[in-house]
C-alpha positions as a Markdown table, in Angstrom:
| # | Residue | x | y | z |
|---|---|---|---|---|
| 1 | Unk | -2.6 | 7.2 | 13.2 |
| 2 | Unk | 0.6 | 6.8 | 11.2 |
| 3 | Unk | 3.8 | 8.0 | 12.7 |
| 4 | Unk | 4.5 | 10.0 | 9.5 |
| 5 | Unk | 1.6 | 12.3 | 10.3 |
| 6 | Unk | 3.1 | 13.4 | 13.6 |
| 7 | Unk | 5.1 | 16.2 | 11.9 |
| 8 | Unk | 4.7 | 18.2 | 8.7 |
| 9 | Unk | 6.0 | 17.0 | 5.4 |
| 10 | Unk | 8.6 | 19.7 | 5.3 |
| 11 | Unk | 10.2 | 18.3 | 8.4 |
| 12 | Unk | 10.8 | 14.9 | 6.8 |
| 13 | Unk | 14.3 | 15.9 | 5.8 |
| 14 | Unk | 15.8 | 15.7 | 9.3 |
| 15 | Unk | 19.2 | 17.1 | 10.2 |
| 16 | Unk | 22.0 | 14.6 | 10.8 |
| 17 | Unk | 22.8 | 16.3 | 14.1 |
| 18 | Unk | 20.5 | 18.3 | 16.4 |
| 19 | Unk | 21.1 | 22.0 | 16.8 |
| 20 | Unk | 24.1 | 22.7 | 19.0 |
| 21 | Unk | 22.1 | 24.7 | 21.6 |
| 22 | Unk | 20.4 | 21.5 | 22.5 |
| 23 | Unk | 23.6 | 20.6 | 24.3 |
| 24 | Unk | 24.6 | 24.0 | 25.7 |
| 25 | Unk | 23.8 | 22.9 | 29.2 |
| 26 | Unk | 25.6 | 21.6 | 32.2 |
| 27 | Unk | 27.5 | 18.4 | 31.3 |
| 28 | Unk | 25.9 | 15.2 | 32.6 |
| 29 | Unk | 27.6 | 13.6 | 35.6 |
| 30 | Unk | 30.1 | 10.9 | 34.9 |
| 31 | Unk | 28.4 | 7.5 | 35.3 |
| 32 | Unk | 29.9 | 5.1 | 37.8 |
| 33 | Unk | 30.3 | 1.4 | 36.8 |
| 34 | Unk | 30.6 | -1.9 | 38.6 |
| 35 | Unk | 32.4 | -5.0 | 37.4 |
| 36 | Unk | 29.8 | -7.8 | 36.9 |
| 37 | Unk | 31.0 | -11.0 | 35.3 |
| 38 | Unk | 33.9 | -9.2 | 33.8 |
| 39 | Unk | 31.8 | -6.4 | 32.3 |
| 40 | Unk | 31.8 | -2.8 | 33.4 |
| 41 | Unk | 28.1 | -2.2 | 34.1 |
| 42 | Unk | 26.6 | 1.2 | 34.7 |
| 43 | Unk | 25.6 | 1.9 | 38.3 |
| 44 | Unk | 23.4 | 5.0 | 38.1 |
| 45 | Unk | 19.8 | 6.1 | 38.1 |
| 46 | Unk | 17.7 | 6.2 | 34.9 |
| 47 | Unk | 17.6 | 10.0 | 35.1 |
| 48 | Unk | 21.4 | 10.2 | 35.2 |
| 49 | Unk | 21.7 | 7.7 | 32.3 |
| 50 | Unk | 19.3 | 9.6 | 30.1 |
| 51 | Unk | 21.0 | 12.9 | 30.8 |
| 52 | Unk | 24.3 | 11.2 | 29.7 |
| 53 | Unk | 22.8 | 9.5 | 26.6 |
| 54 | Unk | 21.4 | 12.8 | 25.4 |
| 55 | Unk | 24.5 | 14.9 | 25.9 |
| 56 | Unk | 25.3 | 14.8 | 22.1 |
| 57 | Unk | 28.4 | 12.5 | 22.3 |
| 58 | Unk | 28.6 | 9.5 | 20.0 |
| 59 | Unk | 27.8 | 6.3 | 21.9 |
| 60 | Unk | 26.9 | 2.7 | 21.3 |
| 61 | Unk | 24.9 | 1.2 | 24.1 |
| 62 | Unk | 24.4 | -2.5 | 25.0 |
| 63 | Unk | 22.4 | -4.2 | 27.8 |
| 64 | Unk | 23.5 | -7.1 | 30.0 |
| 65 | Unk | 21.1 | -9.7 | 31.4 |
| 66 | Unk | 21.4 | -13.4 | 32.3 |
| 67 | Unk | 20.8 | -14.5 | 28.7 |
| 68 | Unk | 23.3 | -12.1 | 27.4 |
| 69 | Unk | 25.9 | -13.4 | 29.8 |
| 70 | Unk | 25.3 | -17.0 | 28.8 |
| 71 | Unk | 25.6 | -16.1 | 25.1 |
| 72 | Unk | 28.8 | -14.2 | 25.8 |
| 73 | Unk | 30.4 | -17.3 | 27.4 |
| 74 | Unk | 30.1 | -19.2 | 24.1 |
| 75 | Unk | 30.3 | -16.4 | 21.5 |
| 76 | Unk | 33.6 | -14.5 | 21.6 |
| 77 | Unk | 32.5 | -12.0 | 18.9 |
| 78 | Unk | 29.4 | -11.1 | 20.9 |
| 79 | Unk | 31.4 | -10.9 | 24.1 |
| 80 | Unk | 33.7 | -8.4 | 22.3 |
| 81 | Unk | 30.8 | -6.4 | 21.0 |
| 82 | Unk | 29.5 | -6.0 | 24.5 |
| 83 | Unk | 32.9 | -5.3 | 26.0 |
| 84 | Unk | 33.6 | -2.5 | 23.4 |
| 85 | Unk | 30.2 | -0.8 | 23.8 |
| 86 | Unk | 30.5 | 2.7 | 25.2 |
| 87 | Unk | 27.9 | 1.9 | 27.9 |
| 88 | Unk | 26.6 | -1.4 | 29.2 |
| 89 | Unk | 23.3 | -1.1 | 31.2 |
| 90 | Unk | 22.1 | -3.7 | 33.7 |
| 91 | Unk | 18.9 | -5.5 | 32.6 |
| 92 | Unk | 17.0 | -7.7 | 35.0 |
| 93 | Unk | 17.2 | -9.4 | 38.4 |
| 94 | Unk | 19.9 | -11.8 | 37.3 |
| 95 | Unk | 22.6 | -9.1 | 36.9 |
| 96 | Unk | 21.4 | -7.5 | 40.1 |
| 97 | Unk | 21.9 | -10.8 | 42.0 |
| 98 | Unk | 25.3 | -11.4 | 40.3 |
| 99 | Unk | 26.4 | -7.9 | 41.5 |
| 100 | Unk | 25.2 | -8.7 | 45.0 |
| 101 | Unk | 27.2 | -11.9 | 45.1 |
| 102 | Unk | 30.3 | -9.7 | 44.4 |
| 103 | Unk | 29.4 | -7.4 | 47.2 |
| 104 | Unk | 28.0 | -4.6 | 45.0 |
| 105 | Unk | 24.5 | -3.1 | 44.9 |
| 106 | Unk | 23.4 | -1.6 | 41.6 |
| 107 | Unk | 21.3 | 1.6 | 41.8 |
| 108 | Unk | 18.6 | 0.7 | 39.4 |
| 109 | Unk | 17.5 | -2.0 | 36.9 |
| 110 | Unk | 18.0 | -0.2 | 33.6 |
| 111 | Unk | 16.3 | -2.7 | 31.2 |
| 112 | Unk | 15.7 | -1.4 | 27.7 |
| 113 | Unk | 11.9 | -2.1 | 27.8 |
| 114 | Unk | 11.4 | 0.5 | 30.6 |
| 115 | Unk | 14.3 | 2.8 | 30.0 |
| 116 | Unk | 13.8 | 3.4 | 26.2 |
| 117 | Unk | 10.4 | 5.0 | 26.4 |
| 118 | Unk | 11.7 | 7.4 | 29.1 |
| 119 | Unk | 14.7 | 8.2 | 26.9 |
| 120 | Unk | 12.3 | 8.8 | 24.0 |
| 121 | Unk | 10.2 | 11.2 | 26.0 |
| 122 | Unk | 13.3 | 13.2 | 26.9 |
| 123 | Unk | 14.4 | 13.1 | 23.2 |
| 124 | Unk | 11.0 | 14.4 | 22.1 |
| 125 | Unk | 11.4 | 17.4 | 24.5 |
| 126 | Unk | 14.7 | 18.2 | 22.7 |
| 127 | Unk | 13.2 | 17.9 | 19.3 |
| 128 | Unk | 15.4 | 14.8 | 18.4 |
| 129 | Unk | 14.6 | 12.1 | 15.9 |
| 130 | Unk | 14.7 | 8.3 | 16.1 |
| 131 | Unk | 15.0 | 5.5 | 13.6 |
| 132 | Unk | 13.6 | 2.1 | 14.4 |
| 133 | Unk | 15.4 | -0.9 | 12.8 |
| 134 | Unk | 14.5 | -4.5 | 13.5 |
| 135 | Unk | 11.8 | -7.1 | 14.3 |
| 136 | Unk | 9.3 | -8.7 | 11.9 |
| 137 | Unk | 7.9 | -6.7 | 9.0 |
| 138 | Unk | 5.3 | -4.2 | 10.2 |
| 139 | Unk | 6.4 | -4.4 | 13.8 |
| 140 | Unk | 8.8 | -1.4 | 13.8 |
| 141 | Unk | 6.0 | 0.8 | 12.2 |
| 142 | Unk | 3.5 | -0.3 | 14.9 |
| 143 | Unk | 6.2 | 0.4 | 17.6 |
| 144 | Unk | 6.8 | 3.8 | 16.1 |
| 145 | Unk | 3.1 | 4.7 | 16.3 |
| 146 | Unk | 3.0 | 3.6 | 19.9 |
| 147 | Unk | 6.1 | 5.7 | 20.8 |
| 148 | Unk | 4.4 | 8.7 | 19.2 |
| 149 | Unk | 1.5 | 8.2 | 21.5 |
| 150 | Unk | 3.7 | 7.7 | 24.6 |
| 151 | Unk | 6.1 | 10.5 | 23.7 |
| 152 | Unk | 4.3 | 13.5 | 22.2 |
| 153 | Unk | 6.4 | 15.5 | 19.8 |
| 154 | Unk | 8.8 | 12.6 | 19.1 |
| 155 | Unk | 10.1 | 12.7 | 15.5 |
| 156 | Unk | 10.2 | 9.3 | 13.8 |
| 157 | Unk | 12.9 | 9.5 | 11.1 |
| 158 | Unk | 12.1 | 6.1 | 9.6 |
| 159 | Unk | 11.7 | 2.3 | 10.1 |
| 160 | Unk | 13.2 | -0.8 | 8.6 |
| 161 | Unk | 12.4 | -4.5 | 9.5 |
| 162 | Unk | 15.0 | -6.9 | 10.8 |
| 163 | Unk | 14.4 | -9.7 | 8.3 |
| 164 | Unk | 14.5 | -9.3 | 4.5 |
| 165 | Unk | 15.4 | -5.6 | 4.6 |
| 166 | Unk | 18.2 | -6.2 | 7.2 |
| 167 | Unk | 20.0 | -8.5 | 4.7 |
| 168 | Unk | 21.0 | -5.4 | 2.7 |
| 169 | Unk | 23.5 | -3.8 | 5.1 |
| 170 | Unk | 24.6 | -1.1 | 2.7 |
| 171 | Unk | 21.0 | -0.2 | 2.0 |
| 172 | Unk | 20.2 | -0.1 | 5.7 |
| 173 | Unk | 23.1 | 2.2 | 6.5 |
| 174 | Unk | 22.2 | 4.5 | 3.5 |
| 175 | Unk | 18.5 | 4.7 | 4.6 |
| 176 | Unk | 19.4 | 5.5 | 8.2 |
| 177 | Unk | 21.9 | 8.2 | 7.2 |
| 178 | Unk | 19.5 | 9.7 | 4.6 |
| 179 | Unk | 16.8 | 9.9 | 7.3 |
| 180 | Unk | 19.0 | 12.3 | 9.4 |
| 181 | Unk | 18.1 | 10.3 | 12.6 |
| 182 | Unk | 19.8 | 11.4 | 15.8 |
| 183 | Unk | 19.1 | 8.1 | 17.6 |
| 184 | Unk | 18.9 | 4.5 | 16.2 |
| 185 | Unk | 17.1 | 1.7 | 18.1 |
| 186 | Unk | 18.1 | -1.8 | 16.8 |
| 187 | Unk | 15.8 | -4.7 | 17.8 |
| 188 | Unk | 17.2 | -7.9 | 16.3 |
| 189 | Unk | 17.8 | -9.9 | 19.5 |
| 190 | Unk | 21.0 | -11.2 | 21.1 |
| 191 | Unk | 23.6 | -11.5 | 19.7 |
| 192 | Unk | 22.6 | -10.2 | 16.3 |
| 193 | Unk | 21.7 | -6.6 | 17.2 |
| 194 | Unk | 25.0 | -5.9 | 19.1 |
| 195 | Unk | 27.1 | -7.6 | 16.5 |
| 196 | Unk | 25.5 | -5.4 | 13.8 |
| 197 | Unk | 26.1 | -2.3 | 15.8 |
| 198 | Unk | 29.7 | -3.2 | 16.6 |
| 199 | Unk | 30.3 | -3.6 | 12.9 |
| 200 | Unk | 28.3 | -0.6 | 11.6 |
| 201 | Unk | 27.6 | 2.0 | 14.2 |
| 202 | Unk | 30.7 | 4.0 | 13.2 |
| 203 | Unk | 29.3 | 4.3 | 9.7 |
| 204 | Unk | 26.0 | 5.9 | 10.9 |
| 205 | Unk | 25.5 | 9.6 | 11.2 |
| 206 | Unk | 23.3 | 9.1 | 14.2 |
| 207 | Unk | 25.3 | 9.8 | 17.4 |
| 208 | Unk | 23.4 | 7.4 | 19.7 |
| 209 | Unk | 22.7 | 3.7 | 19.0 |
| 210 | Unk | 21.1 | 1.2 | 21.3 |
| 211 | Unk | 20.4 | -2.5 | 20.9 |
| 212 | Unk | 16.9 | -2.9 | 22.5 |
| 213 | Unk | 16.0 | -6.6 | 22.2 |
| 214 | Unk | 12.2 | -7.3 | 22.2 |
| 215 | Unk | 11.2 | -3.7 | 22.8 |
| 216 | Unk | 9.4 | -3.3 | 19.4 |
| 217 | Unk | 7.4 | -6.5 | 20.0 |
| 218 | Unk | 6.2 | -5.1 | 23.4 |
| 219 | Unk | 5.5 | -1.6 | 22.0 |
| 220 | Unk | 3.6 | -3.0 | 19.0 |
| 221 | Unk | 1.5 | -5.3 | 21.2 |
| 222 | Unk | 2.7 | -8.4 | 19.3 |
| 223 | Unk | 4.1 | -9.7 | 22.7 |
| 224 | Unk | 2.1 | -9.0 | 25.9 |
| 225 | Unk | 4.1 | -7.7 | 28.8 |
| 226 | Unk | 3.6 | -9.1 | 32.3 |
| 227 | Unk | 1.1 | -7.4 | 34.6 |
| 228 | Unk | 2.5 | -4.6 | 36.8 |
| 229 | Unk | 2.5 | -6.8 | 39.9 |
| 230 | Unk | 4.6 | -9.4 | 38.2 |
| 231 | Unk | 7.0 | -6.8 | 37.0 |
| 232 | Unk | 7.3 | -5.4 | 40.5 |
| 233 | Unk | 8.1 | -8.9 | 41.9 |
| 234 | Unk | 10.9 | -9.1 | 39.3 |
| 235 | Unk | 9.3 | -12.3 | 37.8 |
| 236 | Unk | 8.7 | -11.0 | 34.2 |
| 237 | Unk | 10.9 | -13.9 | 32.9 |
| 238 | Unk | 8.4 | -16.3 | 34.5 |
| 239 | Unk | 5.5 | -14.6 | 32.6 |
| 240 | Unk | 7.3 | -14.8 | 29.3 |
| 241 | Unk | 8.1 | -18.5 | 30.0 |
| 242 | Unk | 4.4 | -19.2 | 30.7 |
| 243 | Unk | 3.5 | -17.4 | 27.4 |
| 244 | Unk | 6.1 | -19.1 | 25.2 |
| 245 | Unk | 7.2 | -22.3 | 27.0 |
| 246 | Unk | 8.4 | -24.2 | 24.0 |
| 247 | Unk | 10.6 | -21.3 | 22.8 |
| 248 | Unk | 11.9 | -20.0 | 26.1 |
| 249 | Unk | 12.2 | -23.1 | 28.3 |
| 250 | Unk | 15.9 | -23.5 | 27.5 |
| 251 | Unk | 16.7 | -19.8 | 28.0 |
| 252 | Unk | 15.0 | -19.4 | 31.3 |
| 253 | Unk | 15.0 | -22.8 | 33.1 |
| 254 | Unk | 18.4 | -24.1 | 32.0 |
| 255 | Unk | 19.8 | -20.6 | 31.2 |
| 256 | Unk | 19.0 | -19.0 | 34.5 |
| 257 | Unk | 20.5 | -21.9 | 36.5 |
| 258 | Unk | 23.6 | -21.8 | 34.3 |
| 259 | Unk | 23.9 | -18.1 | 34.8 |
| 260 | Unk | 23.6 | -18.3 | 38.6 |
| 261 | Unk | 26.3 | -21.0 | 38.7 |
| 262 | Unk | 28.6 | -18.8 | 36.7 |
| 263 | Unk | 27.8 | -15.7 | 38.8 |
| 264 | Unk | 28.5 | -17.6 | 42.0 |
| 265 | Unk | 31.7 | -19.1 | 40.8 |
| 266 | Unk | 32.9 | -15.7 | 39.6 |
| 267 | Unk | 32.0 | -14.1 | 42.9 |
| 268 | Unk | 33.9 | -16.7 | 45.0 |
| 269 | Unk | 36.9 | -16.9 | 42.7 |
| 270 | Unk | 37.1 | -20.6 | 43.2 |
| 271 | Unk | 40.4 | -20.8 | 41.2 |
| 272 | Unk | 42.2 | -19.6 | 44.4 |
| 273 | Unk | 40.5 | -22.1 | 46.8 |
| 274 | Unk | 41.3 | -25.7 | 47.5 |
| 275 | Unk | 39.3 | -28.6 | 46.1 |
| 276 | Unk | 37.4 | -29.2 | 49.4 |
| 277 | Unk | 36.0 | -25.7 | 49.3 |
| 278 | Unk | 35.0 | -26.1 | 45.7 |
| 279 | Unk | 33.3 | -29.4 | 46.5 |
| 280 | Unk | 31.3 | -27.9 | 49.4 |
| 281 | Unk | 30.3 | -25.0 | 47.1 |
| 282 | Unk | 29.1 | -27.3 | 44.4 |
| 283 | Unk | 27.1 | -29.4 | 46.8 |
| 284 | Unk | 25.5 | -26.3 | 48.4 |
| 285 | Unk | 24.6 | -24.8 | 45.0 |
| 286 | Unk | 23.3 | -28.1 | 43.6 |
| 287 | Unk | 21.2 | -28.6 | 46.8 |
| 288 | Unk | 19.8 | -25.1 | 46.4 |
| 289 | Unk | 19.0 | -25.7 | 42.8 |
| 290 | Unk | 17.1 | -28.9 | 43.6 |
| 291 | Unk | 15.1 | -27.1 | 46.3 |
| 292 | Unk | 13.9 | -24.4 | 43.9 |
| 293 | Unk | 13.2 | -26.9 | 41.1 |
| 294 | Unk | 11.2 | -29.3 | 43.3 |
| 295 | Unk | 7.8 | -27.9 | 42.1 |
| 296 | Unk | 8.8 | -28.4 | 38.5 |
| 297 | Unk | 10.1 | -31.9 | 39.3 |
| 298 | Unk | 6.8 | -32.8 | 41.0 |
| 299 | Unk | 4.9 | -31.9 | 37.9 |
| 300 | Unk | 7.2 | -34.0 | 35.7 |
| 301 | Unk | 6.9 | -36.9 | 38.1 |
| 302 | Unk | 3.1 | -36.7 | 38.0 |
| 303 | Unk | 3.1 | -36.6 | 34.2 |
| 304 | Unk | 5.2 | -39.8 | 34.1 |
| 305 | Unk | 3.0 | -41.7 | 36.5 |
| 306 | Unk | -0.1 | -40.6 | 34.5 |
| 307 | Unk | 1.5 | -41.6 | 31.2 |
| 308 | Unk | 2.7 | -45.2 | 32.1 |
| 309 | Unk | 3.0 | -47.6 | 35.0 |
| 310 | Unk | 6.3 | -48.1 | 36.7 |
| 311 | Unk | 8.9 | -46.1 | 38.6 |
| 312 | Unk | 9.3 | -42.4 | 38.0 |
| 313 | Unk | 13.1 | -42.6 | 38.0 |
| 314 | Unk | 15.5 | -44.6 | 35.9 |
| 315 | Unk | 18.7 | -45.7 | 37.8 |
| 316 | Unk | 21.9 | -46.8 | 36.2 |
| 317 | Unk | 25.6 | -47.2 | 37.3 |
| 318 | Unk | 28.0 | -45.1 | 35.3 |
| 319 | Unk | 31.7 | -44.2 | 35.5 |
| 320 | Unk | 32.6 | -40.8 | 36.8 |
| 321 | Unk | 35.8 | -38.8 | 37.6 |
| 322 | Unk | 39.0 | -40.9 | 38.1 |
| 323 | Unk | 37.2 | -44.0 | 36.9 |
| 324 | Unk | 34.9 | -44.2 | 40.0 |
| 325 | Unk | 31.4 | -45.7 | 39.4 |
| 326 | Unk | 28.4 | -43.8 | 40.7 |
| 327 | Unk | 24.6 | -44.2 | 40.7 |
| 328 | Unk | 22.9 | -42.1 | 38.1 |
| 329 | Unk | 19.3 | -41.1 | 38.4 |
| 330 | Unk | 17.0 | -39.5 | 35.7 |
| 331 | Unk | 13.3 | -39.1 | 35.0 |
| 332 | Unk | 12.2 | -42.3 | 33.2 |
| 333 | Unk | 11.5 | -41.5 | 29.5 |
| 334 | Unk | 11.2 | -45.1 | 28.2 |
| 335 | Unk | 9.0 | -48.2 | 28.9 |
| 336 | Unk | 10.0 | -50.1 | 32.0 |
| 337 | Unk | 10.9 | -53.2 | 29.9 |
| 338 | Unk | 12.8 | -51.2 | 27.2 |
| 339 | Unk | 15.8 | -53.5 | 27.4 |
| 340 | Unk | 13.7 | -56.6 | 26.8 |
| 341 | Unk | 11.9 | -54.9 | 23.9 |
| 342 | Unk | 15.3 | -54.0 | 22.5 |
| 343 | Unk | 16.5 | -57.6 | 22.7 |
| 344 | Unk | 13.3 | -58.8 | 20.9 |
| 345 | Unk | 13.7 | -56.2 | 18.2 |
| 346 | Unk | 17.3 | -57.2 | 17.6 |
| 347 | Unk | 16.3 | -60.9 | 17.4 |
| 348 | Unk | 13.9 | -60.0 | 14.6 |
| 349 | Unk | 16.4 | -57.8 | 12.7 |
| 350 | Unk | 17.9 | -59.0 | 9.4 |
| 351 | Unk | 21.1 | -57.1 | 10.0 |
| 352 | Unk | 23.6 | -56.5 | 12.8 |
| 353 | Unk | 22.5 | -53.7 | 15.2 |
| 354 | Unk | 19.2 | -52.1 | 15.8 |
């Protein structure tokens, strides 16, 4: 069933703001925040957050997870977009661990994939409307249909994809405003969705805007979510890595390790400690990382041995800090006699160099 059939045609012209009596109720409690990696992150239950989000005040909402923090470290514009959001919600076990390292315990994991359907159910009960903007062509429409099934009575103001249609910013803003949507969900990934909202949310008539990442892909069924048991174990990132190893290996294998190093350094405030304490910390962290990565290393070592004869590791002397030589080890990626082959190749070359 198309989402357009979930309400009569005469209701297609939706009001820019919901009736005032929707908000004539006790004000939502003020949300507490905790400082995580320099960002004020909401520390509250999903019920309290939803009550606040639907109180009728204009808000731009962002989420913070390990990948977001890594992107923030190298993208000042995105870091500013997150820092200037009205609310930043914690997403995933990485942010939870970072908070614990700083001595804080967050009340709840408020990831957008789980929180947004709850928010939409509450919005449906209030007669509010939502506009879905982002993802591949056709995905927002499929996500809208799924939301109508999950949230009976939810009013879909419209949809727009995050590719060709998103290139026309003025047209996008005009369509959203003409739809009369109360809430806008933007799903264009990090950092694009938050940059777009930071630049344009103030021009929208909608009073609540959220950047929701891969939500439309999950709702539409284009991307399969992890089984419930995997979600409860907080290992959904591992499921996604297994499903899309080529695309997500850098984000999760390298990115998660990078994030934990950054979180640990931030928690310990190493800038105020002597070099010996920093050295001990680096060794402890590196040792812990090696321990957790040993299963992956074993698989890589086996693949090398099955592919070619010779040692698994390549060893070389290199120059390190203060000009001191050290022994460098890496998984071997070349033939054992690569240097000899290079010499033979150079001898046959008709020019200088390889």
